[in-house]
N, C-alpha and C positions, 0 to 999 in steps of 0.2 A: 504494500500500500504506500509506503513511504517513497519507494523508488518511482512509482507512477506519479505521485504528487510532485516529486522533484523534476521529472521530465516535463510535466505540464508547466511548471513555473519557468523552467529554462526556455521552453517553447514560447511562452507569453513574453518573456523578457527579450528573446531574440526577435520576435515579430515587432515589438515596440521599438527596438533599436533600428530595424530595417525601415519602419515607417518614419522615424525621426530623421534618418539619413536621407530618405527619399524627399522629405519636406525640405531639408537643408539644400539638397541638390536642385530642387525646383526653384527655390527662392534665389539661390546663387545664379542659376541659369537665367532667370528673369532679370536680375540686376545686370548681368553681362549683356544681354540683348538690349536692355534699356540704355546702358552706357554706350553701346555700339551705335544705336540708331538716333540718339539724342542730337548729335551735331547735324544730322541730315534732315530729321523730321520735327525737331523741337520736342518739348516735354509732352504735349498732348498726342502728337503722332507716335511717339515712342511708346506711350501708354497703350495706344490702340494696337500697335504691333504686338505688345506683350499679351493683350487680350486675344488677338488672333492666334498667336503661337499657343497659348494655353487652351484655346478652343480646339485647335488642330490636335494637340496632344490628347485632350479628352476624347476626341473623335476616334483617334487611333486606338487608344486604350479601350474605349467602349466597344468598338468593332471587334477588337481582339478578344475581349471577354465574351461578347456575344457568340463569336465563332467557337470559342472554347466550350461555352456552356451548351450551345445548340450544335453539337457535332453533326456532320452530315450522316444521314442514315437513321437518325432518331425519329424524325417525323416524316410521314409519307408526303411526297411533293404532289401538288395538284398538276394536272396536265397544263401544258403551255397556254392553250386557248382559254382556260378558266382563270388564269392569272391576269390581274390588271397591270397597267403600265408601271405603277409605283412598285409593285412586287417584283416585276422583272428588273427594274432599275436596282432595287435592293439586292437581288440575287447577283446581278453583275458586279455591284460594289463589293459584295462578299467574296466573289471569285477573284477579282482584281482590285484590291483596295488602293494600291498606289495610283493606278490609272484613274480610279474614282476620285481620289483626293486631288489629283491634278485637274480633273474636270470641274470639281467643286470650286477650286481656287480660281480657275478661268471663268466660271459662271459668276462668281462674286465680283471679279474685276469688271466683267462685262456689264453686270447690273449697276455697278458704281459709275461706269463711264457712260452708260446709255439708259437713263431712267425711263425714257419713253418706251423703249423696247421691253423693259422689265414690266412696265404697267400693262402692255398688250399681252405678254405671256401670262402674267398672273390673272388677268381678266379672262383669258381663254381657258385657263384651268378651272377657275371658279364659276364660270357661267355654264351651267349644265345644259341649257337649251341651245339648239343650233339657231343661228341667225336666219331670218327669212330672206330669201333671195329677192333682188330688186327687179328681176326679169318679169315681164309680163303684163 
């Protein structure tokens, strides 16, 4: 009984040490990126870059955890014709996360550079009814 308790305590202490070191590494990395970008973008732009980097890190870790938890073969897949477009995109993102990440970054920059196009795309996705044609 005493040996099991000792192993549990050592495991908890080890996990706490790993969590603390990860937190220190994330903060140090954020400070380094901020210091690197501040001369070019100013304080506000550097803060935005930190938020973007943190979001991308969360996305990568989240996709990795999801992939680890939901291993292929656990759940029966629906036939391709029954899947909607969002499910297909998520499947492609799981198969090729680096390409999906690049596409996401490109889409974000496109949305920032051309808000009119972004509004048209969002409206097309949110408007369920097809537009009536002007023929006739």
